[in-house]
C-alpha positions in Angstrom: 0.0 0.0 0.0 1.2 3.5 -0.9 -0.1 6.4 1.2 0.3 10.2 0.9 -0.1 12.1 4.1 -0.7 15.9 3.9 1.5 16.0 0.8 2.4 19.5 -0.6 4.8 20.9 -3.1 5.4 24.6 -3.0 7.5 26.5 -5.6 8.9 30.0 -5.3 9.0 32.6 -8.2 9.6 36.3 -8.6 6.7 38.3 -10.1 7.9 41.8 -9.3 8.4 40.7 -5.7 9.0 37.3 -4.1 6.0 35.0 -4.4 5.1 31.4 -4.2 2.5 28.9 -5.3 1.4 25.4 -4.5 1.7 22.8 -7.3 0.2 20.3 -4.9 -1.6 21.3 -1.7 -2.2 19.0 1.4 -3.1 15.8 -0.5 -4.1 12.7 1.4 -4.4 9.6 -0.8 -4.1 5.9 -0.2 -3.4 3.5 -3.1 -4.4 -0.1 -2.4 -3.5 -3.5 -3.9 -6.0 -4.7 -6.5 -7.2 -1.3 -7.4 -6.7 1.1 -10.4 -6.8 4.6 -9.1 -7.4 7.2 -11.9 -6.2 10.7 -11.5 -7.6 13.2 -14.0 -7.5 16.9 -14.5 -6.3 19.7 -16.7 -2.7 20.2 -17.6 -0.9 22.1 -14.9 -3.3 20.9 -12.2 -0.5 19.1 -10.3 -1.1 15.5 -11.4 2.5 14.7 -12.6 3.9 16.5 -9.5 1.9 14.3 -7.2 2.9 11.2 -9.1 6.6 12.1 -8.9 6.3 12.7 -5.2 4.6 9.3 -4.7 7.4 7.7 -6.8 10.2 9.0 -4.6 11.4 11.2 -7.5 10.5 14.7 -6.1 10.9 15.6 -2.4 7.8 17.2 -1.1 7.8 20.6 0.7 5.5 19.2 3.4 4.0 15.8 4.2 5.0 12.2 4.0 4.8 9.3 1.6 4.5 5.8 3.2 5.3 2.6 1.4 3.9 0.1 3.8 5.5 1.1 7.1 8.4 3.0 5.5 8.5 6.8 5.3 10.3 6.9 2.0 11.6 10.4 2.3 13.2 9.6 5.6 15.6 7.3 3.6 18.9 8.5 2.3 19.2 8.7 -1.5 20.8 5.3 -2.0 18.3 3.2 -0.1 15.4 5.3 -1.6 16.7 4.5 -5.1 16.9 0.8 -4.3 13.5 0.7 -2.8 12.0 2.5 -5.8 13.7 0.2 -8.2 12.5 -2.9 -6.3 9.0 -1.9 -5.5 7.8 0.6 -8.0 7.2 0.5 -11.8 7.1 4.0 -13.1 5.9 4.8 -16.6 7.0 8.4 -17.2 5.3 10.9 -19.5 8.5 11.9 -21.2 11.1 10.0 -23.2 13.1 7.7 -21.0 14.9 5.2 -23.3 18.7 4.6 -23.2 19.7 5.2 -26.8 22.6 2.9 -26.9 20.5 -0.1 -25.8 18.0 -2.2 -27.8 14.4 -2.6 -26.8 14.8 -5.8 -24.8 18.0 -4.4 -23.1 16.1 -1.2 -22.1 13.3 -3.3 -20.6 15.7 -5.4 -18.6 17.9 -2.5 -17.5 16.1 -1.7 -14.1 16.5 -5.4 -13.0 20.1 -5.4 -13.9 20.7 -2.2 -12.1 19.6 -3.9 -8.9 22.1 -6.7 -9.4 19.9 -9.2 -11.1 20.4 -10.9 -14.5 16.9 -10.0 -15.5 14.0 -12.2 -16.6 14.2 -12.1 -20.4 11.3 -14.5 -20.8 9.0 -12.4 -18.7 10.2 -9.2 -20.5 9.6 -10.8 -23.9 6.1 -11.8 -22.7 5.2 -8.2 -21.9 6.7 -7.0 -25.2 4.6 -9.5 -27.0 1.5 -8.5 -25.1 2.2 -4.9 -26.2 2.9 -5.8 -29.8 6.6 -5.1 -29.6 8.2 -8.6 -29.6 9.5 -8.2 -33.2 11.3 -5.0 -32.2 13.3 -6.6 -29.4 16.6 -5.7 -31.0 15.6 -2.3 -32.4 17.3 0.9 -31.0 15.1 3.7 -29.7 16.0 6.0 -32.6 14.2 3.5 -34.9 11.0 3.6 -32.9 7.9 5.8 -33.2 6.6 7.8 -30.2 3.9 5.1 -29.6 6.5 2.3 -29.7 8.7 4.2 -27.2 5.7 4.5 -24.9 4.9 0.8 -25.1 8.6 -0.1 -24.5 8.4 2.1 -21.3 5.3 0.3 -20.2 6.9 -3.1 -20.8 9.9 -2.0 -18.8 7.8 -0.9 -15.8 5.8 -4.2 -15.8 8.7 -6.6 -16.5 10.3 -6.1 -13.1 7.2 -7.4 -11.4 6.7 -4.3 -9.2 4.2 -4.1 -6.3 3.1 -0.6 -7.4 2.7 0.8 -10.9 2.6 4.6 -11.4 1.7 5.5 -14.9 1.8 9.1 -16.2 -0.3 9.4 -19.4 0.7 5.9 -20.6 -1.7 6.1 -23.6 -0.7 9.6 -24.7 1.0 8.5 -27.9 -1.1 5.5 -28.7 -3.8 4.7 -31.3 -7.2 3.5 -30.2 -6.3 -0.2 -30.4 -3.1 0.1 -28.4 -4.8 2.4 -25.9 -7.4 -0.3 -25.1 -4.7 -3.0 -24.9 -2.6 -0.9 -22.4 -5.6 0.0 -20.3 -6.7 -3.7 -20.2 -3.2 -4.7 -19.1 -3.0 -2.2 -16.3 -6.5 -3.2 -15.1 -5.5 -6.9 -15.2 -2.3 -6.2 -13.3 -4.4 -4.8 -10.5 -7.4 -7.1 -10.5 -5.8 -10.4 -11.3 -2.2 -9.9 -10.1 -3.0 -7.8 -7.0 -0.8 -4.8 -8.1 -1.4 -1.3 -6.9 -2.0 1.0 -9.9 -2.2 4.8 -10.2 -3.0 6.0 -13.7 -2.7 9.7 -14.5 -4.7 10.4 -17.7 -6.5 12.9 -19.9 -8.1 10.0 -21.8 -11.8 9.6 -21.2 -11.5 6.1 -22.5 -9.7 5.2 -19.3 -12.6 6.0 -17.0 -14.3 2.5 -17.2 -11.0 0.9 -16.2 -10.7 2.7 -12.9 -11.7 1.4 -9.5 -11.6 4.8 -8.0 -11.4 8.2 -9.8 -10.0 11.5 -8.4 -9.7 14.9 -10.0 -6.8 17.3 -9.5 -7.8 21.0 -9.5 -5.2 23.7 -8.8 -3.1 21.3 -6.8 -6.0 19.9 -4.6 -7.5 16.5 -4.8 -11.2 16.2 -5.5 -13.7 13.4 -5.8 -16.8 15.3 -6.7 -18.3 14.7 -10.1 -17.3 11.0 -10.3 
């Protein structure tokens, strides 16, 4: 279980005089095994900032993030990185491929970074499920935006994480691949007991959610769903 407790992120900027704003304001949220939690909202509402704090990638200004009984931001950088690698599968919104590695090598990289050989059979299974098996040896420069996105999804799932944090995973995908990815994430939660957070603008994702929240100016809302 992943839990945010009074989580905030405040940024400072100068607009004639020193000022500040909250990208995320006092969020309390619990992500549970077996559920797909959808987080929707306009661009700039704080969705990606919240996901990055939950992933251990962005230190909050205030509040805590608990992974089980562990306050993740109480950990030094090294143990936090190892915990994130072992427990979390993060699907980022931006490009995250290593250009010098092939598709399968990219998918296996997080496992190898934690000292494991990497489960190539499992990785190939996810690539096949995402229609990418024939591209196992291709380099990122040879891939389309949608193929790069599917590779990132396979990489997050191949390490068998307890928690999957997906930031706009269907953003570059056509309708067929969008449905396939949403079904895989739903199945990961319902059948495999994973904890899934899905940040999305895609209305097609709504039927796949167990719970749906909306971000509005950095605050978490449940009204309207």
